[in-house]
N, C-alpha and C positions, 0 to 999 in steps of 0.2 A: 948779681942775680936779684930779681925783684920777687918779693914774697906777698902772696895774698892769703888772708886769714878769714875763714868763715866760722863764726861762732854765734851762739844765741845769748852770750853774755851781754847784759844791758849796759849801754854807755849813755853819756850825755855831754853836752857842750856847756862849759862855764861861760858866763857873759863875756869874759875876756878872751874867749876862743880856745882855751885849753880843753883837751879831750880827757874825760874822767870816767871812772867806774867805782862802784862800791865792792867789786870783786877784786880785792887788793892783791891776792896771791896770783891770779891770772895775769894781772898787769905786770907784776914782777917777772913772771915766767916769760911773757912775751918780750919784755924789754931785754931780758938776757939773751933771747934768740935773735933780736934785732941786729946785734953786732955782727952777725954773719951774713947780712943782706944789705944791698945798696938802697933799696926802697921797700917800704911796707905799706900795703893797703888793707885796712881792717874793714870787713863787711859784716855788720852786726846791727841788732835793734838799738834805736836811740829813743830816749824819752826826754821830756822837758826837764831842765835843771831846776832845783829848788834848794833853799838854804838848809833844809833838814838832812840832806845827803851827807853821809860820812864818806868822803870821796878821796881817792888817790888819782893822780894825774900823770899822764905820760910825759916824759922829758925829751924823748927822741924827736929830732927835727926831720927824721926820715919818714915819719908816719903821716899818711892821709887816710881818709875814711869814706866809705860808702854807707850812707844811713838807710836803715830799713825800719819799717813800722814795727812796733812791738805787738806781737800777736801770740796768743797761747792761753792755756787755762783748761779747766775741766768741764765748764758749762757748755751747753749746746751752742749758745751764742759765740763763745770763745772758739769752739771748733769751726763754726761757720766763718768766723773772721779769718782763721788760718787759710781756709779754702780760697776766700776772696783775696788773700794777700799773696798767694803763690805767683800770680803774674808779676807782681812787683819784685818778688824774690828772683824770678827768672831774668827780669830786666837787669837787676843788680849783678847777677852772675855773669851776664853777657858783658857788662861794663868791666867787671873784675877780670874776666877772661882776656880782655884786650890789653890790660894794664900790667899784668904780672907774668912771671915765668914758671912759677910753681905755686900750688895751692895747699894750704894747711887747713884741714877740716877737723873740727872738734865735735865728737859725738858723745852721748846720744842727744839728739834734739830734733824737733820737727823740721827745722830749717835745712838741715843737712840731708834729709831724705831726698827732696828734689835736687839738692846740691850734688848728692852722689851721682845721680843719673845725668845731670847736666854736664859735669866735668868728665864723667866716664865716656859719654858719647863724643865729647870734644877731644878725647884722648890726651888730656892734660897730665903733666907731672903732678902728682899729689902725694901727701903723707897725712897721717891722721893720729889722733889720740882718742881712745874710748875711756871716758872717765867714770863709767858706771861699773857695776859688778859684772865681770866677764863670764862667769859661770851662770847658767840659767837658774832661776830661783822661783819659788812659789809666788803666784800672783804678779809676776813680772809683766809690765806692759808689753803687749804684742809688738808695738813699734820698736821697743828696745831689742827684742829678740830678732826682729827683722833687720835692724841695722847691724847687729853683730853678724848675722848671716851674710849680709852684703859685704861686710868688711873681710870676713873669712874667705868667701868664695870669689868675689869679683873685684875687690878694690885693687887698683893698679900699683900702689906704692906701699911703703912700710907703715905698719900700724902698731902703736904702742898701747898696751893694755895692762891693767893691774893683775899680774899673774903670780902664782906661788912659785912656779918654776918656768924655765924657758919652754916656749911652744915648739911643737914638732914642725910647724909651718915656719919657714925661714923668714917670711915677711912679717909675722906677728912677733913683736918684741916685748919683753918684760920691761916695764918702766913705771916709775912712781911719780909723785907730784910734789916737787920741792917748794918751800916757802922762803928760805933764807939763803944768803950768800956765805961764802967762806969767811968774809969779813965779819959778819954777824957772829959766826961760830967763835972767831978769835976774840971778839969784844966781850963775849959772855964768859970767857975762861976764868977771869978773876972771881966773879960772883959765884960761879959753879964750884970753884975750889973752896971758897968760904962756906958754901952750902954743905959740901962734903965734910969739911972739918967740924962744923957745928953738929952734924948728925953723928959724927964719931965721938963727940964729947958730951952731948946732951940727949936725953930721951925725948921722944916726940910727946908733946903735951896736947897738941891740937892738930887734927887732920886738916891741912889746908888744901882744899880741892878747887879746881877750876874746870868748867865745862864750856866749850865754845861751839856755837852752831845755831842755825835757824831753829826757832821754837815751833816744831811741828811734830806730827805723829811719828814719823820715821826716826827722827833724832831721839825721841822718847825720853826727854828730860824728866817726865813725870816719874819714871822708875827711879831716877836719882833722888828726886824729892821724897818719894816714899821711903827709900832707904835711909835718907837723912833723918826723917821723922823717927824711925826706929832707933837710930843712934842717939837722938835727943832723949827719947824715952829711956834709953839705957845709960844715960849720963856720960856718954862719950863725947868729949869736946871735938868740935869740928867747925870749919868755916867753909861755906860753898859760895863761889862766885859764878853766876851764869852770865856768859857774854853772848849777846845776840838779840834778836827780835823776831817776831813772827806771829802767826795766828793764835798760838796758845799762850801768849804773854799774859793776858788777863787771867786765864785759868791758873797759871803758875803763881801770879801775884795773890790771887784769892786763897790758894792753898797755903802760901806762906803766912798770910795774915790770919787765917782761921786756925792755924796750928801754932800761932805765936812764935814764929821762927824768924822774925824780922832782924834779930840780932845774930842770926846764924847763917842765913841765906840772903844773898844780895844779887839783884838783877842789874847788871852793869850796862845793858844796852849794847848798841853797835860800837865798835872801836876801830880806829885806824891801826895799822901795823905797829906803829910806835907806841900807841897807847896799850895795845895788847902785850907788847914786850914788857912793859912795866908791870902788868898784872901777872904775867908768867913769873916774873922774878919774886913776886910776893907770895907765891904758892909753891907747894911741894909735889902735888899730884895732878895729872890731867885725867879727868873722869868722863868717859864717853860711853853712851849706851844705845847706839843706833840699832834698829831692827834689820836694816840692810845698808851696807856701805861697801863700795868697791875698794877704796883705799882712804884711810883717815889721815888727812894732812895735819890735823891738830896734834896727835901724839908725836909726830916728828918735830913739829914746832916745839913741843914740850922738851924733847930730847936736847934740842939746841940750848935750852936754858937750864938744863939740869933737872927737869921734872921727870917723874916716873909715871907712865901711863897705867890706867886701870880701865880695861876695855871689855865690852860685851863680846862674846866669842863668835863673831860673824866674820865671814870672808877671810881677810888676811890678818886678823887680830893676833892669832898665835904666832904667825910669822913676824909680825911687828915687834912683839915682845920676846921673840926668840925662845918660845916655849918656857917663859917665866924667868929667863936670865936677865932681862932688862925691863920687866914690868909684870902686870897681873892681868888675868882675864877672869870673867865670871860668866855664868850661864845666861844667855840672852833671855830677856824678859823675866828674869827671876830676881825679885827684890831680896828675898832671903839669902840667895847666894852672894849677891853683892854685899850685903851686910856682913856675911861671914868673911869675905875677902877683906873688907875694910877693918874689921876687928883683928884679922890675922896680921895685917900690916903693922899694927902697933906692936905685935910680938915678934916681928922680924926686923927690928931696927938695925941689927948688925949687918944685914944683907943689903940694906938700901944704898949705902955708898957705892958698892960694886955695881949695882944696877944703874946708877947714875953714870958711872964711868963707861960702861958698855953701851948705854944709850947715846952718850956723846960720841963715842967712836962710830956708832952707826950713823948718827946725824952728819958726821963729817963726810960720809959717802953720798949724802943726799942733798947736795948744794945746787943752787941755781946754775952755777958755772958748769958743773959736771953734767947736769941735765941738758943744757943747751948745746954743749959740745958733743954729747952723745947723739943728740938728734941730728946735728949738722953732719957729723962724720958718717952716720948711717945713711943719710940722704945722699951724700956725695958718693958713698960706696955703691948704693943701690942704683943710681942713675948714671954714674960716670965710670964705674969700675966693674961692671958686670963681667 
């Protein structure tokens, strides 16, 4: 069976011909899915390659691509560019339609709105993932709600979404977003056991924190910085590593400098998956403070490496930490509550090893292999065994 994938994830071609992206996790997920198909055609935006990219490259020889122009943004000119790009999208969809047997559409994005209608009227076999917050929320873009409505009401195939519990609609499936394989879980066992043993024998002297994600308003790293400033003023030892890049990088660097936190807070920039694994091993807690998030992949990555998540209480955060059994939550947008939680952790040292064990057990159920097999089995059941 030949698989077509429609995604807004930006890709590029290396001068040697390899296809790459800076969205490392998506690449891993797609490659884990590739093993169930004979050919794969990836239809997505392409940009020019440059040496600054922190790239991962596809290894599969089954893969071919249909390149789309990169269009999107919040400005009027960006919106206008989307409108003028739609004919090129439709032409690409036509080409993809002729080359594959089933279409995988990843929502939400502008590209898959016309994509939905094109493949709907072509009556193609389809399946989808919705990677945003499934429940409606305040100030949610109208296009996001529209896409969820289309998926619930009219989408022909199974849809995986970030749900707290199974949907009453049989085609809407509860599913999360894995980052690592069972092999990685096994490889981390020795260092996790050493981490647990150390926690059992020695008190925590420094809160070693890592936060991963684009530097923007929604990820809200400023709240973490404000909390760390309070820790600093309270003489509580900590070390924070911020992994990522984005529009607020200069603001964060200025905050660190103005408050003389250069020896406490470090901006590590973008990292490959292997570089990120090294940083996870050097820290004890994953700290994420998004304002809105459908499903946080970073906490699950932390579980693989024996880290304990500390999360703002949005969307599935409480489910992620199993109501405190394998992590901590704090009130969203509350610096003071985060500070309280961080201080509390120091006084809960005896409970931390058990949280690590439970987090690792959960991570073992969230592997790339389990994700890909679950998708394929459901697609096979839906289309071949109704």
